[in-house]
Structure formats: structure tokens, C-alpha cells
DRENLO-711358 format. One record per residue: x, y, z of N, C-alpha, C in turn. Coordinates in Angstrom, 1 decimal, m for minus. Layout:
! DRENLO-711358
+--------+--------+--------+--------+--------+--------+--------+--------+--------+
!    nxx !    nyy !    nzz !   caxx !   cayy !   cazz !    cxx !    cyy !    czz !
+--------+--------+--------+--------+--------+--------+--------+--------+--------+
!      X !      Y !      Z !      X !      Y !      Z !      X !      Y !      Z !
...
+--------+--------+--------+--------+--------+--------+--------+--------+--------+
This chain:
! DRENLO-711358
+--------+--------+--------+--------+--------+--------+--------+--------+--------+
!    nxx !    nyy !    nzz !   caxx !   cayy !   cazz !    cxx !    cyy !    czz !
+--------+--------+--------+--------+--------+--------+--------+--------+--------+
!  m87.5 !   64.6 !  183.4 !  m87.4 !   65.2 !  184.8 !  m89.1 !   65.4 !  185.5 !
!  m89.0 !   64.8 !  186.8 !  m90.6 !   65.2 !  187.0 !  m90.6 !   66.4 !  187.7 !
!  m92.2 !   66.7 !  188.1 !  m92.3 !   68.2 !  188.6 !  m91.7 !   68.6 !  190.1 !
!  m91.7 !   67.2 !  190.6 !  m90.9 !   67.3 !  192.1 !  m89.7 !   67.7 !  191.9 !
!  m88.6 !   67.1 !  191.1 !  m87.4 !   67.5 !  190.7 !  m87.2 !   68.9 !  190.0 !
!  m87.7 !   69.4 !  189.4 !  m87.8 !   70.5 !  188.7 !  m88.2 !   71.6 !  190.0 !
!  m88.9 !   71.2 !  190.7 !  m89.3 !   72.1 !  191.5 !  m88.2 !   72.1 !  192.8 !
!  m87.4 !   71.1 !  193.2 !  m86.4 !   70.9 !  194.1 !  m85.2 !   71.8 !  193.2 !
!  m85.0 !   71.6 !  192.0 !  m83.8 !   72.3 !  191.4 !  m84.4 !   73.8 !  191.6 !
!  m85.2 !   74.2 !  191.2 !  m85.9 !   75.9 !  191.4 !  m85.7 !   76.4 !  192.8 !
!  m85.9 !   75.5 !  193.5 !  m86.0 !   75.8 !  195.2 !  m84.2 !   76.0 !  195.3 !
!  m83.2 !   75.4 !  194.7 !  m82.1 !   75.6 !  195.0 !  m81.4 !   76.9 !  194.1 !
!  m82.1 !   77.0 !  192.8 !  m81.9 !   78.4 !  192.5 !  m82.2 !   79.7 !  192.9 !
!  m83.4 !   79.5 !  193.6 !  m83.8 !   80.7 !  194.3 !  m82.7 !   80.9 !  195.4 !
!  m82.5 !   79.7 !  196.1 !  m81.6 !   80.1 !  197.3 !  m80.3 !   80.6 !  196.5 !
!  m79.6 !   80.1 !  195.6 !  m78.6 !   81.0 !  195.1 !  m78.8 !   82.3 !  194.7 !
!  m79.9 !   82.7 !  194.1 !  m80.3 !   84.0 !  193.6 !  m80.1 !   85.0 !  194.8 !
!  m80.6 !   84.4 !  196.2 !  m80.6 !   85.2 !  197.4 !  m79.4 !   85.4 !  198.0 !
!  m78.0 !   84.5 !  197.6 !  m77.2 !   84.4 !  198.2 !  m76.2 !   85.7 !  197.8 !
!  m76.5 !   86.4 !  198.5 !  m75.8 !   88.1 !  198.3 !  m74.2 !   87.8 !  198.5 !
!  m73.7 !   87.0 !  199.0 !  m72.1 !   87.1 !  199.6 !  m71.7 !   86.6 !  197.9 !
!  m72.1 !   85.1 !  197.6 !  m71.8 !   84.7 !  196.7 !  m72.1 !   85.6 !  195.2 !
!  m72.7 !   86.3 !  195.2 !  m73.3 !   87.1 !  194.0 !  m72.3 !   88.3 !  194.0 !
!  m72.0 !   88.8 !  195.4 !  m71.0 !   89.8 !  195.3 !  m69.7 !   89.6 !  194.6 !
!  m69.2 !   88.5 !  194.9 !  m67.9 !   87.9 !  194.1 !  m67.8 !   87.5 !  193.0 !
!  m69.1 !   87.4 !  192.3 !  m69.3 !   87.1 !  191.0 !  m69.3 !   85.9 !  190.6 !
!  m69.8 !   84.9 !  191.6 !  m70.3 !   83.6 !  191.4 !  m71.5 !   83.4 !  190.6 !
!  m71.1 !   82.4 !  189.6 !  m72.2 !   82.0 !  188.6 !  m72.8 !   80.8 !  188.7 !
!  m73.9 !   80.4 !  188.9 !  m74.6 !   79.1 !  188.9 !  m74.5 !   78.7 !  187.1 !
!  m73.9 !   77.6 !  187.1 !  m73.6 !   77.2 !  185.7 !  m74.7 !   75.9 !  185.3 !
!  m74.6 !   75.1 !  186.5 !  m75.4 !   73.8 !  186.2 !  m76.0 !   73.4 !  187.6 !
!  m77.4 !   72.8 !  187.5 !  m78.1 !   72.1 !  188.7 !  m79.0 !   71.0 !  188.4 !
!  m78.4 !   69.8 !  189.0 !  m79.1 !   68.7 !  188.8 !  m79.5 !   68.0 !  190.4 !
!  m80.2 !   67.2 !  190.4 !  m80.3 !   66.4 !  191.7 !  m79.0 !   66.0 !  192.2 !
!  m79.0 !   66.6 !  193.3 !  m77.4 !   66.1 !  194.1 !  m76.3 !   66.6 !  193.2 !
!  m76.1 !   67.6 !  192.4 !  m74.9 !   68.1 !  192.1 !  m75.0 !   69.6 !  191.5 !
!  m73.8 !   70.2 !  191.5 !  m74.1 !   71.8 !  190.9 !  m73.0 !   72.0 !  190.3 !
!  m72.8 !   73.0 !  189.3 !  m71.4 !   73.6 !  189.2 !  m71.6 !   74.8 !  189.1 !
!  m70.4 !   75.9 !  189.4 !  m70.4 !   77.3 !  189.8 !  m69.2 !   77.8 !  189.5 !
!  m68.9 !   78.9 !  188.7 !  m68.0 !   79.6 !  188.3 !  m67.6 !   80.8 !  189.1 !
!  m66.6 !   81.1 !  188.9 !  m66.0 !   82.6 !  189.5 !  m64.5 !   83.0 !  188.9 !
!  m64.6 !   84.1 !  188.8 !  m63.1 !   84.5 !  188.4 !  m62.6 !   85.6 !  189.3 !
!  m61.2 !   85.2 !  189.6 !  m60.7 !   85.7 !  190.6 !  m60.1 !   87.3 !  190.4 !
!  m60.7 !   88.0 !  191.1 !  m60.6 !   89.4 !  190.9 !  m59.3 !   90.2 !  191.8 !
!  m59.0 !   91.3 !  191.5 !  m57.9 !   92.0 !  192.2 !  m58.3 !   92.1 !  193.7 !
!  m59.4 !   92.2 !  194.0 !  m59.7 !   92.2 !  195.4 !  m60.1 !   90.8 !  196.4 !
!  m59.8 !   89.7 !  195.6 !  m59.6 !   88.4 !  196.1 !  m58.3 !   87.7 !  196.3 !
!  m57.1 !   88.8 !  195.8 !  m56.2 !   88.3 !  196.0 !  m55.3 !   88.5 !  197.4 !
!  m54.8 !   87.6 !  197.9 !  m54.0 !   88.0 !  199.4 !  m52.6 !   88.5 !  199.4 !
!  m52.1 !   88.7 !  200.5 !  m50.6 !   89.8 !  200.4 !  m49.7 !   88.9 !  199.9 !
!  m50.1 !   87.6 !  199.3 !  m48.6 !   86.7 !  198.9 !  m49.1 !   86.8 !  197.3 !
!  m50.1 !   87.4 !  196.7 !  m50.5 !   87.6 !  195.5 !  m51.3 !   86.3 !  194.7 !
!  m51.8 !   85.7 !  195.7 !  m52.8 !   84.6 !  195.2 !  m53.9 !   84.7 !  195.9 !
!  m54.9 !   84.0 !  195.1 !  m56.3 !   83.9 !  195.6 !  m56.5 !   83.5 !  197.2 !
!  m57.2 !   84.6 !  197.8 !  m57.5 !   84.0 !  199.2 !  m58.2 !   83.0 !  199.5 !
!  m58.0 !   82.0 !  200.4 !  m58.3 !   80.8 !  200.6 !  m59.9 !   80.8 !  200.7 !
!  m60.2 !   82.2 !  201.4 !  m61.5 !   82.2 !  201.9 !  m62.5 !   82.2 !  200.7 !
!  m61.7 !   82.9 !  199.6 !  m62.8 !   83.0 !  198.4 !  m62.5 !   81.7 !  197.7 !
!  m61.9 !   81.0 !  197.8 !  m62.1 !   79.5 !  197.0 !  m63.1 !   78.9 !  197.9 !
!  m62.7 !   78.9 !  199.4 !  m63.7 !   78.1 !  200.0 !  m65.3 !   78.5 !  199.8 !
!  m65.5 !   79.7 !  199.7 !  m66.8 !   80.2 !  199.2 !  m67.3 !   79.6 !  198.2 !
!  m66.5 !   79.6 !  197.0 !  m66.9 !   78.9 !  195.6 !  m67.4 !   77.7 !  195.9 !
!  m66.5 !   77.0 !  196.5 !  m66.7 !   75.5 !  196.8 !  m67.9 !   75.4 !  197.5 !
!  m68.0 !   76.1 !  198.9 !  m69.2 !   76.1 !  199.3 !  m70.8 !   76.4 !  198.7 !
!  m70.4 !   77.2 !  197.9 !  m71.2 !   77.4 !  197.1 !  m72.1 !   76.6 !  196.5 !
!  m71.2 !   75.8 !  195.6 !  m71.3 !   74.6 !  194.9 !  m72.0 !   73.6 !  195.5 !
!  m71.6 !   73.3 !  197.2 !  m71.8 !   72.5 !  198.2 !  m73.6 !   73.0 !  198.3 !
!  m73.6 !   74.0 !  198.7 !  m75.1 !   74.6 !  199.0 !  m76.1 !   74.0 !  197.9 !
!  m75.6 !   74.4 !  196.8 !  m76.6 !   74.4 !  195.5 !  m77.0 !   73.1 !  195.3 !
!  m76.2 !   72.0 !  195.4 !  m76.0 !   70.6 !  195.3 !  m77.2 !   70.1 !  196.7 !
!  m76.9 !   70.6 !  197.6 !  m77.6 !   69.6 !  198.9 !  m78.8 !   70.2 !  198.9 !
!  m79.1 !   71.4 !  198.4 !  m80.4 !   72.2 !  198.3 !  m81.3 !   71.7 !  197.2 !
!  m80.9 !   71.0 !  196.1 !  m81.2 !   70.5 !  195.1 !  m82.2 !   69.3 !  195.1 !
!  m82.4 !   68.9 !  196.4 !  m83.5 !   68.0 !  196.7 !  m84.8 !   68.8 !  197.1 !
!  m84.6 !   69.7 !  197.6 !  m85.8 !   70.8 !  198.0 !  m86.0 !   71.1 !  199.0 !
!  m86.0 !   70.4 !  200.2 !  m85.9 !   70.7 !  201.4 !  m84.6 !   71.8 !  201.9 !
!  m85.1 !   72.8 !  202.7 !  m83.8 !   73.5 !  203.2 !  m82.8 !   72.6 !  204.0 !
!  m81.7 !   72.9 !  203.3 !  m80.5 !   72.2 !  203.9 !  m79.2 !   72.9 !  204.1 !
!  m78.8 !   72.7 !  205.2 !  m77.5 !   74.0 !  205.6 !  m76.1 !   72.8 !  205.6 !
!  m75.1 !   73.5 !  205.8 !  m73.9 !   72.9 !  206.4 !  m73.8 !   72.4 !  207.7 !
!  m73.5 !   71.3 !  208.0 !  m73.2 !   70.8 !  209.3 !  m71.3 !   70.8 !  209.8 !
!  m71.0 !   71.0 !  208.6 !  m69.5 !   70.6 !  208.6 !  m68.8 !   71.0 !  207.2 !
!  m67.6 !   71.4 !  207.3 !  m67.0 !   71.1 !  206.0 !  m65.3 !   71.5 !  206.0 !
!  m64.6 !   71.0 !  204.9 !  m63.4 !   70.9 !  205.1 !  m62.8 !   71.1 !  203.7 !
!  m61.2 !   71.9 !  203.5 !  m61.1 !   71.9 !  202.1 !  m59.6 !   71.7 !  202.3 !
!  m58.8 !   71.1 !  201.3 !  m57.5 !   71.1 !  201.0 !  m57.1 !   71.9 !  199.7 !
!  m56.4 !   72.7 !  199.6 !  m55.8 !   73.6 !  198.9 !  m54.6 !   72.7 !  198.2 !
!  m54.4 !   72.5 !  197.0 !  m53.6 !   71.8 !  196.3 !  m53.1 !   72.6 !  195.4 !
!  m53.2 !   73.7 !  195.0 !  m52.8 !   74.4 !  193.7 !  m53.4 !   76.1 !  194.0 !
!  m52.2 !   77.0 !  193.8 !  m52.8 !   78.4 !  194.2 !  m53.4 !   78.9 !  192.9 !
!  m54.7 !   79.9 !  193.1 !  m54.9 !   80.7 !  191.8 !  m54.6 !   82.1 !  192.0 !
!  m54.4 !   82.6 !  190.8 !  m54.2 !   84.2 !  190.7 !  m55.1 !   85.0 !  190.0 !
!  m55.0 !   86.3 !  190.2 !  m55.7 !   87.3 !  189.5 !  m55.9 !   86.9 !  188.1 !
!  m57.8 !   86.9 !  188.0 !  m57.6 !   86.6 !  186.4 !  m58.1 !   85.3 !  186.2 !
!  m57.7 !   84.2 !  186.9 !  m58.1 !   82.8 !  186.9 !  m59.5 !   82.7 !  187.0 !
!  m60.3 !   81.6 !  186.1 !  m61.4 !   81.4 !  186.2 !  m61.6 !   80.0 !  186.9 !
!  m62.1 !   80.1 !  187.9 !  m62.3 !   79.0 !  188.9 !  m63.7 !   78.2 !  188.8 !
!  m63.9 !   77.0 !  188.7 !  m65.1 !   76.1 !  188.6 !  m65.0 !   75.1 !  189.6 !
!  m66.1 !   75.1 !  190.3 !  m66.3 !   74.3 !  191.4 !  m67.5 !   73.3 !  190.9 !
!  m67.2 !   71.8 !  190.9 !  m68.2 !   71.0 !  190.7 !  m68.5 !   70.2 !  192.0 !
!  m69.9 !   70.0 !  192.6 !  m70.2 !   69.1 !  193.7 !  m71.0 !   68.1 !  193.2 !
!  m70.8 !   66.9 !  194.3 !  m71.4 !   65.7 !  193.7 !  m71.9 !   65.3 !  195.3 !
!  m73.2 !   65.2 !  195.1 !  m73.6 !   64.2 !  196.4 !  m72.6 !   62.8 !  196.5 !
!  m72.2 !   62.4 !  197.6 !  m71.6 !   61.0 !  197.7 !  m72.9 !   60.2 !  198.4 !
!  m73.1 !   60.5 !  199.7 !  m74.3 !   59.8 !  199.9 !  m75.4 !   60.8 !  201.1 !
!  m76.4 !   60.0 !  201.0 !  m77.6 !   60.6 !  201.9 !  m77.9 !   59.4 !  203.0 !
!  m78.2 !   60.1 !  203.9 !  m78.6 !   59.2 !  205.2 !  m79.5 !   60.0 !  206.1 !
!  m80.5 !   59.5 !  206.2 !  m81.5 !   60.2 !  207.2 !  m82.0 !   61.7 !  206.8 !
!  m81.4 !   62.8 !  207.7 !  m81.4 !   64.0 !  207.1 !  m79.8 !   64.6 !  206.8 !
!  m79.0 !   63.8 !  206.7 !  m77.8 !   63.9 !  206.8 !  m77.2 !   64.0 !  205.1 !
!  m76.0 !   64.5 !  205.0 !  m75.4 !   63.9 !  203.5 !  m74.0 !   64.3 !  203.6 !
!  m73.2 !   63.6 !  202.7 !  m71.8 !   64.2 !  202.5 !  m71.8 !   64.5 !  200.9 !
!  m71.0 !   65.3 !  200.6 !  m71.1 !   65.8 !  199.4 !  m69.5 !   66.4 !  199.1 !
!  m69.1 !   65.9 !  197.8 !  m67.4 !   66.3 !  197.6 !  m67.6 !   67.5 !  196.7 !
!  m66.6 !   68.4 !  196.6 !  m66.9 !   69.5 !  195.4 !  m65.2 !   69.4 !  195.4 !
!  m64.8 !   69.7 !  193.7 !  m63.6 !   69.9 !  193.2 !  m63.7 !   71.1 !  192.6 !
!  m62.5 !   72.1 !  192.9 !  m62.1 !   73.3 !  192.4 !  m61.2 !   73.2 !  191.4 !
!  m61.8 !   73.5 !  190.0 !  m60.4 !   73.4 !  189.3 !  m60.4 !   75.0 !  188.6 !
!  m59.2 !   75.2 !  187.7 !  m58.8 !   75.9 !  186.8 !  m58.4 !   75.4 !  185.6 !
!  m59.5 !   75.4 !  184.7 !  m59.1 !   74.5 !  183.4 !  m59.2 !   72.8 !  183.7 !
!  m58.3 !   72.1 !  183.6 !  m58.2 !   70.8 !  183.9 !  m57.2 !   70.9 !  185.3 !
!  m56.9 !   71.6 !  185.8 !  m55.7 !   71.7 !  186.9 !  m56.7 !   71.7 !  188.5 !
!  m56.3 !   70.7 !  189.2 !  m57.2 !   71.0 !  190.4 !  m56.5 !   71.9 !  191.3 !
!  m57.5 !   72.6 !  191.9 !  m57.1 !   73.7 !  192.8 !  m57.2 !   73.5 !  194.1 !
!  m58.4 !   72.6 !  194.6 !  m58.3 !   72.4 !  195.7 !  m59.7 !   71.3 !  196.1 !
!  m59.7 !   70.4 !  197.1 !  m60.9 !   69.5 !  197.3 !  m61.6 !   70.1 !  198.5 !
!  m62.9 !   69.8 !  198.4 !  m63.7 !   70.2 !  199.6 !  m64.7 !   69.1 !  199.7 !
!  m64.7 !   68.7 !  201.1 !  m65.9 !   68.1 !  201.4 !  m67.0 !   68.7 !  202.6 !
!  m67.9 !   68.3 !  202.3 !  m69.1 !   69.1 !  203.0 !  m70.2 !   68.3 !  203.6 !
!  m70.5 !   68.5 !  204.8 !  m71.4 !   67.6 !  205.3 !  m72.8 !   68.4 !  205.4 !
!  m73.9 !   67.7 !  205.1 !  m75.0 !   68.5 !  205.1 !  m76.1 !   67.9 !  206.2 !
!  m77.2 !   68.6 !  206.5 !  m78.0 !   68.6 !  207.4 !  m79.3 !   69.4 !  207.1 !
!  m80.3 !   68.6 !  206.5 !  m81.7 !   69.0 !  206.3 !  m82.6 !   69.4 !  207.5 !
!  m83.0 !   70.7 !  207.6 !  m83.7 !   71.2 !  208.6 !  m85.2 !   70.7 !  208.7 !
!  m85.7 !   70.7 !  210.0 !  m87.0 !   70.3 !  209.8 !  m88.1 !   71.0 !  209.4 !
!  m87.7 !   72.4 !  209.9 !  m88.4 !   73.7 !  209.1 !  m87.6 !   74.7 !  208.7 !
!  m88.0 !   75.4 !  207.7 !  m87.3 !   76.5 !  207.5 !  m87.1 !   77.6 !  208.4 !
!  m85.7 !   78.2 !  208.4 !  m85.3 !   78.7 !  209.4 !  m86.0 !   80.4 !  209.1 !
!  m86.0 !   81.1 !  210.5 !  m86.9 !   82.1 !  210.6 !  m86.3 !   83.5 !  209.7 !
+--------+--------+--------+--------+--------+--------+--------+--------+--------+
């Protein structure tokens, strides 16, 4: 690993450490590499909706956090331009969910990332995020 790669990953780690929303929900950064990241979260009672299943917004937050870490692993400040998610299975209180993000393509200041959210080997959701690198850091 070069110093540049290590510095870029450190930038993504600092971004994650400052992410109060993800941290408040107990999201853990498991792994980060250039263009990829893995995060994990246990579904708590506060994350369950009126149907007794994990709220879609919480599952989206987990996937979005993996996406953010992956696209910021290159170094420059990068934000979401758009994202969508398909829920394919429900999760319940106590389930441990893992989101794995991978860069599919980068072009100019834009990128496309896919994130798979799993409970063990079972796919819970598929997320696609489109990123945009900022010309300068936000205020």
C-alpha cells in the first residue's frame, strides 16, 4: 500500500468517525480498501417499524454508510448524487446486517457503487449509489 492509498483510506476513516448518524445507530466500520468498504449494524428495538421489521430507512442508512466510506476511500471529499435501494428480505430485531460496497466504475468526478446488505448469507437489500467528487471541501 502506498502512502497516498493509506492517506485516502485514513480520510474515509475520519469521515466515518465524524458520522454521528451512523455512529448513533451502532454502525461499525469493518473494512476499508480503495473503492470498497464493509460496515455492520445490529438491528435494535429502536430500528423496528410498526410491522415488527427493520425500518427501511435504517437499512438504507447502513448501505449508504458503506457507500460513503467506499467512495471517500480515494481521498477527495465525495458525496452522493443519487441512490436507490431494493429490499428483498426483511430483517428483525437482533439481526446483524453487513453492507459491502464496491466501486463499479469511476468517470471524471462521478462514480457508481453497488452495495449488498446481508444477514449472514441471505441478501436483505441491494443498493446502487452514484457519487460526485467535490471540487472543494464543503464549509
